[in-house]
DSSP file (Angstrom, degrees, kcal/mol; ACC not computed):
  #  RESIDUE AA STRUCTURE BP1 BP2  ACC     N-H-->O    O-->H-N    N-H-->O    O-->H-N    TCO  KAPPA ALPHA  PHI   PSI    X-CA   Y-CA   Z-CA
    1    1 A X     >        0   0    0      0, 0.0     4,-1.6     0, 0.0     3,-0.2   0.000 360.0 360.0 360.0 128.1    9.7   17.3   81.6
    2    2 A X  H  >  +     0   0    0      1,-0.2     4,-2.4     2,-0.2     5,-0.2   0.861 360.0  55.6 -61.3 -39.6    8.9   19.0   84.9
    3    3 A X  H  > S+     0   0    0      1,-0.2     4,-1.8     2,-0.2    -1,-0.2   0.902 105.4  52.2 -62.8 -40.4    5.2   17.8   85.0
    4    4 A X  H  > S+     0   0    0     -3,-0.2     4,-0.6     1,-0.2    -1,-0.2   0.895 110.9  48.4 -62.7 -39.6    6.3   14.2   84.7
    5    5 A X  H >< S+     0   0    0     -4,-1.6     3,-1.1     1,-0.2     4,-0.3   0.924 111.1  49.4 -65.6 -43.9    8.7   14.7   87.7
    6    6 A X  H >< S+     0   0    0     -4,-2.4     3,-1.3     1,-0.3    -1,-0.2   0.796 100.2  66.1 -67.8 -27.0    6.0   16.4   89.8
    7    7 A X  H >< S+     0   0    0     -4,-1.8     3,-1.4     1,-0.2    -1,-0.3   0.758  85.6  73.0 -64.5 -23.2    3.6   13.6   89.0
    8    8 A X  T << S+     0   0    0     -3,-1.1    -1,-0.2    -4,-0.6    -2,-0.2   0.748 104.5  37.0 -66.3 -22.2    5.8   11.2   91.0
    9    9 A X  T <  S+     0   0    0     -3,-1.3    -1,-0.3    -4,-0.3    -2,-0.2   0.188  88.3 128.3-114.1  17.4    4.7   12.8   94.3
   10   10 A X    <   -     0   0    0     -3,-1.4     4,-0.0     2,-0.1    -3,-0.0  -0.359  67.2-122.7 -69.1 152.6    1.0   13.5   93.4
   11   11 A X  S    S+     0   0    0     -2,-0.1     2,-0.3     2,-0.1    -1,-0.1   0.720  94.3  34.9 -68.0 -22.8   -1.7   12.3   95.8
   12   12 A X  S    S-     0   0    0     -5,-0.1     2,-0.3    21,-0.0    -2,-0.1  -0.919  93.4 -95.9-133.6 159.2   -3.3   10.3   93.0
   13   13 A X        -     0   0    0     -2,-0.3    21,-0.6    -5,-0.0     2,-0.4  -0.557  43.9-171.0 -75.1 133.7   -2.2    8.3   90.0
   14   14 A X  E     -A   33   0A   0     -2,-0.3     2,-0.4    19,-0.2    19,-0.2  -0.957  18.9-139.2-128.3 144.6   -2.2   10.3   86.7
   15   15 A X  E     -A   32   0A   0     17,-2.9    17,-1.9    -2,-0.4     2,-0.5  -0.858  16.3-148.7 -98.9 139.5   -1.8    9.3   83.1
   16   16 A X  E     +A   31   0A   0     -2,-0.4     2,-0.2    15,-0.2    15,-0.2  -0.945  35.9 137.9-112.7 117.3    0.2   11.7   80.9
   17   17 A X  E     -A   30   0A   0     13,-2.4    13,-2.9    -2,-0.5     2,-0.3  -0.705  39.3-126.5-138.4-172.4   -0.8   11.9   77.2
   18   18 A X  E     -     0   0A   0     11,-0.3     2,-0.4    -2,-0.2    10,-0.2  -0.861  15.6-134.2-134.6 174.9   -1.4   14.4   74.4
   19   19 A X  E     +A   27   0A   0      8,-2.1     8,-2.5    -2,-0.3     2,-0.3  -0.998  26.4 162.6-135.9 130.9   -4.3   15.1   72.1
   20   20 A X  E     -A   26   0A   0     -2,-0.4     6,-0.2     6,-0.2     2,-0.2  -0.971  18.9-153.2-150.4 133.7   -4.2   15.6   68.3
   21   21 A X    >   -     0   0    0      4,-2.2     3,-1.8    -2,-0.3    -2,-0.0  -0.489  37.8-102.6 -96.7 171.5   -6.9   15.4   65.6
   22   22 A X  T 3  S+     0   0    0      1,-0.3    -1,-0.1    -2,-0.2     0, 0.0   0.798 124.6  60.1 -61.0 -28.1   -6.6   14.6   62.0
   23   23 A X  T 3  S-     0   0    0      2,-0.1    -1,-0.3     1,-0.0     3,-0.1   0.323 120.7-111.4 -82.3   7.6   -6.9   18.3   61.4
   24   24 A X    <   +     0   0    0     -3,-1.8     2,-0.5     1,-0.3    -2,-0.1   0.709  66.7 149.3  67.0  23.0   -3.8   18.9   63.5
   25   25 A X        +     0   0    0     30,-0.1    -4,-2.2    31,-0.1     2,-0.3  -0.779  29.2 179.7 -81.7 129.8   -5.7   20.5   66.4
   26   26 A X  E     -A   20   0A   0     -2,-0.5     2,-0.4    -6,-0.2    30,-0.3  -0.900  38.9-154.2-138.6 158.5   -3.7   19.6   69.4
   27   27 A X  E     -A   19   0A   0     -8,-2.5    -8,-2.1    -2,-0.3    15,-0.2  -0.996  21.1-146.0-127.2 126.4   -3.2   19.8   73.2
   28   28 A X  E    S+     0   0A   0     -2,-0.4     2,-0.4     1,-0.2    14,-0.2   0.906  80.3  19.3 -60.4 -46.4    0.3   19.4   74.4
   29   29 A X  E     - B   0  41A   0     12,-2.5    12,-3.1   -11,-0.1     2,-0.5  -0.991  59.0-173.1-134.5 130.7   -0.4   17.6   77.6
   30   30 A X  E     -AB  17  40A   0    -13,-2.9   -13,-2.4    -2,-0.4     2,-0.5  -0.972   8.9-166.4-123.7 114.9   -3.5   15.8   78.8
   31   31 A X  E     +AB  16  39A   0      8,-2.9     8,-2.3    -2,-0.5     2,-0.4  -0.873  10.5 179.8-100.5 130.4   -3.5   14.6   82.4
   32   32 A X  E     -AB  15  38A   0    -17,-1.9   -17,-2.9    -2,-0.5     6,-0.2  -0.996  14.0-150.8-134.9 133.1   -6.2   12.1   83.4
   33   33 A X  E >   -A   14   0A   0      4,-2.0     3,-1.8    -2,-0.4   -19,-0.2  -0.381  40.2 -93.8 -91.6 177.5   -6.9   10.5   86.8
   34   34 A X  T 3  S+     0   0    0    -21,-0.6   -20,-0.1     1,-0.3    -1,-0.1   0.708 124.0  59.3 -66.2 -21.1   -8.4    7.0   87.3
   35   35 A X  T 3  S-     0   0    0      2,-0.1    -1,-0.3     1,-0.0    -3,-0.0   0.522 120.2-107.2 -84.5  -5.9  -11.9    8.5   87.6
   36   36 A X    <   +     0   0    0     -3,-1.8     2,-0.2     1,-0.3    -2,-0.1   0.475  68.6 147.9  93.8   3.7  -11.6   10.0   84.1
   37   37 A X        -     0   0    0     31,-0.1    -4,-2.0    32,-0.0     2,-0.4  -0.523  31.0-156.7 -72.2 140.0  -11.2   13.6   85.1
   38   38 A X  E     -Bc  32  68A   0     29,-3.0    31,-2.4    -6,-0.2    32,-1.1  -0.928  22.2-170.3-127.0 142.2   -8.9   15.6   82.7
   39   39 A X  E     -Bc  31  70A   0     -8,-2.3    -8,-2.9    -2,-0.4     2,-0.4  -0.997  17.3-155.3-124.5 125.3   -6.8   18.7   82.8
   40   40 A X  E     -Bc  30  71A   0     30,-2.4    32,-2.9    -2,-0.4     2,-0.4  -0.829   9.7-167.9-101.5 139.6   -5.5   19.9   79.4
   41   41 A X  E     -Bc  29  72A   0    -12,-3.1   -12,-2.5    -2,-0.4     2,-0.4  -0.991   9.5-170.4-133.8 128.3   -2.3   21.9   79.2
   42   42 A X  E     - c   0  73A   0     30,-2.9    32,-3.3    -2,-0.4     2,-0.5  -0.905  13.7-149.7-108.8 143.7   -0.8   23.9   76.3
   43   43 A X  E     - c   0  74A   0     -2,-0.4     2,-0.4    30,-0.2    32,-0.2  -0.971  14.3-174.8-118.6 124.7    2.7   25.4   76.6
   44   44 A X        -     0   0    0     30,-3.0     2,-0.8    -2,-0.5    32,-0.3  -0.962  24.7-147.9-121.7 134.5    3.5   28.6   74.7
   45   45 A X        +     0   0    0     -2,-0.4     2,-0.3    30,-0.1    30,-0.1  -0.368  69.3 102.3 -92.7  53.0    7.0   30.2   74.5
   46   46 A X  S    S-     0   0    0     -2,-0.8    30,-2.8     2,-0.1    31,-0.4  -0.955  72.2-136.7-136.0 151.5    5.4   33.7   74.4
   47   47 A X  S    S+     0   0    0     -2,-0.3     2,-0.3    29,-0.2    31,-0.2   0.456  92.9  50.0 -87.9  -0.6    5.0   36.5   76.9
   48   48 A X  S    S-     0   0    0     29,-0.1     2,-0.4    28,-0.0    28,-0.2  -0.917  70.1-151.3-131.7 162.0    1.4   37.0   75.7
   49   49 A X        -     0   0    0     -2,-0.3     2,-0.3    26,-0.1    40,-0.1  -0.985   8.4-161.2-135.5 144.1   -1.5   34.7   75.1
   50   50 A X    >   -     0   0    0     -2,-0.4     3,-1.6     1,-0.1     4,-0.3  -0.809  35.7-107.5-122.9 162.7   -4.4   35.0   72.7
   51   51 A X  G >  S+     0   0    0     -2,-0.3     3,-1.8     1,-0.3    -1,-0.1   0.845 117.2  63.4 -55.5 -36.1   -7.9   33.4   72.4
   52   52 A X  G >  S+     0   0    0      1,-0.3     3,-1.5     2,-0.2    -1,-0.3   0.722  87.0  71.5 -64.5 -21.3   -6.6   31.3   69.5
   53   53 A X  G <  S+     0   0    0     -3,-1.6    -1,-0.3     1,-0.3     4,-0.2   0.626  94.1  57.1 -67.9 -11.9   -4.1   29.6   71.9
   54   54 A X  G <> S+     0   0    0     -3,-1.8     4,-2.9    -4,-0.3    -1,-0.3   0.283  72.5 106.4-101.1   8.6   -7.1   27.8   73.4
   55   55 A X  H <> S+     0   0    0     -3,-1.5     4,-2.1     1,-0.2     5,-0.2   0.924  84.3  41.2 -57.4 -49.9   -8.4   26.2   70.2
   56   56 A X  H  > S+     0   0    0    -30,-0.3     4,-2.5    -4,-0.2    -1,-0.2   0.900 115.2  51.2 -65.3 -41.0   -7.3   22.7   71.1
   57   57 A X  H  > S+     0   0    0     -4,-0.2     4,-2.4     1,-0.2    -2,-0.2   0.892 109.9  50.1 -64.1 -39.5   -8.3   23.0   74.7
   58   58 A X  H  X S+     0   0    0     -4,-2.9     4,-2.3     2,-0.2    -1,-0.2   0.899 110.7  49.2 -66.2 -40.0  -11.8   24.2   73.6
   59   59 A X  H  X S+     0   0    0     -4,-2.1     4,-2.1    -5,-0.2    -2,-0.2   0.928 112.7  47.1 -65.4 -42.9  -12.2   21.3   71.2
   60   60 A X  H  X S+     0   0    0     -4,-2.5     4,-2.5     1,-0.2     5,-0.3   0.892 110.7  53.1 -63.6 -39.1  -11.1   18.8   73.9
   61   61 A X  H  X S+     0   0    0     -4,-2.4     4,-2.4     1,-0.2     7,-0.2   0.898 108.8  49.3 -62.5 -41.7  -13.5   20.5   76.4
   62   62 A X  H  < S+     0   0    0     -4,-2.3    -1,-0.2     1,-0.2    -2,-0.2   0.899 113.7  46.8 -63.6 -40.6  -16.4   20.1   73.9
   63   63 A X  H  < S+     0   0    0     -4,-2.1    -2,-0.2     1,-0.2    -1,-0.2   0.889 122.0  33.8 -68.4 -40.8  -15.5   16.4   73.4
   64   64 A X  H >< S-     0   0    0     -4,-2.5     3,-1.6     1,-0.2    -2,-0.2   0.697  84.2-173.6 -93.8 -20.7  -15.2   15.6   77.1
   65   65 A X  G >< S-     0   0    0     -4,-2.4     3,-1.7     1,-0.3    -1,-0.2  -0.398  71.1  -0.9  63.8-133.8  -17.8   17.9   78.7
   66   66 A X  G 3  S+     0   0    0      1,-0.3    -1,-0.3    -2,-0.1    -4,-0.1   0.649 121.7  75.4 -66.7 -16.0  -17.8   17.9   82.5
   67   67 A X  G <  S+     0   0    0     -3,-1.6   -29,-3.0    -6,-0.1     2,-1.0   0.722  79.4  80.7 -69.8 -18.8  -14.9   15.4   82.6
   68   68 A X  E <   -c   38   0A   0     -3,-1.7   -29,-0.2    -7,-0.2     3,-0.1  -0.784  60.4-178.7 -90.0 106.2  -12.5   18.2   81.6
   69   69 A X  E     -     0   0A   0    -31,-2.4     2,-0.3    -2,-1.0   -30,-0.2   0.845  61.8  -7.0 -73.6 -35.6  -11.9   20.0   84.9
   70   70 A X  E     -c   39   0A   0    -32,-1.1   -30,-2.4     2,-0.0     2,-0.4  -0.992  48.0-149.8-161.2 151.2   -9.6   22.7   83.4
   71   71 A X  E     -cd  40  87A   0     15,-2.6    17,-2.5    -2,-0.3     2,-0.4  -0.998  25.4-173.3-124.6 126.1   -7.7   23.8   80.4
   72   72 A X  E     -cd  41  88A   0    -32,-2.9   -30,-2.9    -2,-0.4     2,-0.6  -0.965  18.9-159.6-127.3 132.3   -4.5   25.8   81.0
   73   73 A X  E     -cd  42  89A   0     15,-2.4    17,-2.7    -2,-0.4     2,-0.5  -0.955  16.7-154.0-105.5 114.7   -2.2   27.6   78.7
   74   74 A X  E     +cd  43  90A   0    -32,-3.3   -30,-3.0    -2,-0.6     2,-0.3  -0.763  26.8 164.6 -86.1 130.2    1.2   28.0   80.4
   75   75 A X  E     - d   0  91A   0     15,-2.2    17,-3.0    -2,-0.5    18,-0.3  -0.856  50.5-102.3-142.5 174.4    3.1   31.0   79.0
   76   76 A X  S    S+     0   0    0    -30,-2.8   -29,-0.2    -2,-0.3    15,-0.1   0.348  84.9 103.2 -86.0   6.5    6.0   33.3   79.8
   77   77 A X  S    S-     0   0    0    -31,-0.4    16,-0.3    13,-0.1    15,-0.2   0.029  73.3-123.7 -76.8-170.3    3.9   36.1   81.1
   78   78 A X  S    S+     0   0    0    -31,-0.2     2,-0.3    13,-0.1    13,-0.1   0.505  77.0  73.5-116.2  -9.7    3.3   37.1   84.7
   79   79 A X        -     0   0    0     11,-0.1     2,-0.5     2,-0.0    -2,-0.1  -0.821  68.8-130.1-116.1 148.5   -0.5   37.0   85.2
   80   80 A X        -     0   0    0     -2,-0.3     2,-0.4    10,-0.2    10,-0.2  -0.852  36.7-171.9 -88.5 127.5   -3.2   34.4   85.5
   81   81 A X  E     -E   89   0A   0      8,-2.5     8,-2.9    -2,-0.5     2,-0.2  -0.964  20.9-126.0-127.9 137.0   -5.9   35.3   83.0
   82   82 A X  E     +E   88   0A   0     -2,-0.4     6,-0.2     6,-0.2     3,-0.1  -0.591  24.2 174.3 -79.4 143.2   -9.4   33.8   82.4
   83   83 A X        -     0   0    0      4,-2.5     2,-0.2     1,-0.5     5,-0.2  -0.020  61.9 -55.1-134.8  29.7  -10.3   32.7   78.9
   84   84 A X  S >  S-     0   0    0      3,-0.4     3,-2.0     0, 0.0    -1,-0.5  -0.697  95.5 -12.5 124.9-177.6  -13.7   31.2   79.5
   85   85 A X  T 3  S-     0   0    0      1,-0.3     3,-0.1    -2,-0.2   -14,-0.0  -0.392 133.1 -14.1 -62.1 118.3  -15.3   28.5   81.6
   86   86 A X  T 3  S+     0   0    0     -2,-0.3   -15,-2.6     1,-0.2     2,-0.4   0.690 110.2 119.1  61.4  23.1  -12.6   26.4   83.3
   87   87 A X  E <   +d   71   0A   0     -3,-2.0    -4,-2.5   -17,-0.2    -3,-0.4  -0.978  35.3 165.9-120.6 128.8  -10.0   27.9   80.9
   88   88 A X  E     -dE  72  82A   0    -17,-2.5   -15,-2.4    -2,-0.4     2,-0.5  -0.988  33.0-139.6-140.9 147.3   -7.0   29.9   82.2
   89   89 A X  E     -dE  73  81A   0     -8,-2.9    -8,-2.5    -2,-0.3     2,-0.3  -0.925  32.8-177.3 -98.9 133.1   -3.7   31.3   81.0
   90   90 A X  E     -d   74   0A   0    -17,-2.7   -15,-2.2    -2,-0.5   -10,-0.2  -0.973  31.5-101.0-133.5 145.9   -1.1   30.9   83.7
   91   91 A X  E >   -d   75   0A   0     -2,-0.3     3,-2.2   -17,-0.2   -15,-0.2  -0.381  29.1-126.4 -61.4 140.4    2.6   31.9   84.0
   92   92 A X  G >  S+     0   0    0    -17,-3.0     3,-2.0     1,-0.3     4,-0.2   0.830 108.6  70.4 -55.0 -32.8    5.0   29.0   83.4
   93   93 A X  G >  S+     0   0    0    -16,-0.3     3,-1.8   -18,-0.3     4,-0.5   0.664  76.2  82.5 -62.0 -15.3    6.5   29.9   86.8
   94   94 A X  G X  S+     0   0    0     -3,-2.2     3,-0.5     1,-0.3    -1,-0.3   0.731  77.4  70.3 -61.9 -20.5    3.3   28.6   88.4
   95   95 A X  G <  S+     0   0    0     -3,-2.0    -1,-0.3     1,-0.2    -2,-0.2   0.771 106.8  36.2 -65.8 -23.9    4.8   25.1   88.1
   96   96 A X  G <  S+     0   0    0     -3,-1.8     2,-0.3    -4,-0.2    -1,-0.2   0.377 111.8  65.0-112.2   3.0    7.4   26.0   90.8
   97   97 A X  S <  S-     0   0    0     -3,-0.5     2,-0.5    -4,-0.5     0, 0.0  -0.921  71.2-130.0-126.6 152.7    5.3   28.1   93.1
   98   98 A X              0   0    0     -2,-0.3    -3,-0.1     1,-0.1    -2,-0.0  -0.865 360.0 360.0 -99.2 133.5    2.3   27.6   95.3
   99   99 A X              0   0    0     -2,-0.5    -1,-0.1    -5,-0.1    -5,-0.0   0.345 360.0 360.0-126.1 360.0   -0.5   30.0   95.0
């Protein structure tokens, strides 16, 4: 997994987990630093993204409040798109480029 490799040279120590409820609402990747700050990441193999792709991220955001710094859906498209407060869709290629 590319994120796990990139974590080895991060400035701070991060835990890599996932999130799933009994209702099967999920977030693919949950990154958390030692201070408890969280970034949630969903990965979609689609060239488009919909509001429904953020269901798990929104639930996690509600649960964590201000501790959730960002929710990101990585997808096969080309644009970074806003989907609400601290929620963005980003091209998968963003993992390999600096912006």
